[in-house]
C-alpha positions in Angstrom: 81.7 159.8 64.8 84.4 157.0 64.0 84.7 154.4 65.0 87.7 151.6 64.3 87.9 148.0 65.0 92.0 146.3 65.4 93.3 142.8 65.7 90.6 139.9 66.3 87.7 142.3 66.9 88.2 144.2 63.0 88.1 139.8 61.8 84.7 139.7 63.9 83.2 142.5 63.0 84.3 142.3 59.5 84.9 146.1 59.2 88.4 148.3 59.9 86.1 151.2 60.5 82.2 152.7 60.8 80.5 156.1 60.7 78.4 155.2 63.8 75.6 157.9 64.3 74.6 157.2 68.2 72.8 159.0 71.1 75.6 157.3 73.6 76.7 158.8 76.4 79.5 156.5 77.2 81.6 154.3 75.9 79.5 151.3 77.5 76.4 153.5 76.5 77.7 152.5 72.7 78.9 149.0 73.1 75.5 147.9 73.8 74.5 149.7 70.7 76.8 148.6 68.9 76.2 144.3 71.1 72.9 145.1 69.7 73.3 145.8 65.6 73.8 142.1 65.1 75.1 138.9 66.4 78.9 139.5 65.0 79.2 142.5 67.4 77.5 141.0 70.4 80.4 138.5 69.4 83.3 140.5 68.8 82.1 142.8 72.8 80.8 139.7 74.2 84.3 139.8 77.3 85.6 143.8 77.6 87.4 142.5 80.0 89.8 141.5 76.6 89.4 145.0 74.9 91.1 148.1 75.7 89.4 151.4 74.2 90.7 154.4 73.6 88.9 158.0 72.6 90.6 160.7 69.9 94.0 158.7 69.9 94.3 158.0 74.4 93.6 154.7 76.4 90.3 155.5 78.4 88.2 153.3 79.7 84.2 151.9 78.8 82.7 154.9 81.5 84.0 157.5 79.9 81.8 160.4 78.4 82.3 160.4 74.7 81.2 164.6 74.7 82.7 166.1 72.3 84.8 162.9 71.2 85.1 162.6 67.2 87.6 158.9 67.1 86.6 155.8 69.4 89.5 152.8 68.3 89.0 149.2 70.1 91.1 146.4 70.7 92.6 143.9 72.0 96.0 144.5 75.4 99.0 144.6 73.5 101.8 142.7 74.7 105.4 143.6 74.8 108.5 141.3 73.9 
């Protein structure tokens, strides 16, 4: 699946996107797999309250199933103004 990173998440990981082979069942499972990769991922995913997730371009949550999902995007909350 494609995993996209935006804003400071991209800056901490150092990639805008990557293709990930995973056995994760939920978004949280995927986050745990990513955290185990390297320190930069652990840092990016250290505070999930500061992150949002979208599955196939629809806002979702960290307990959501990844079944059939082709794209996961992680980004900080948006602010309006």
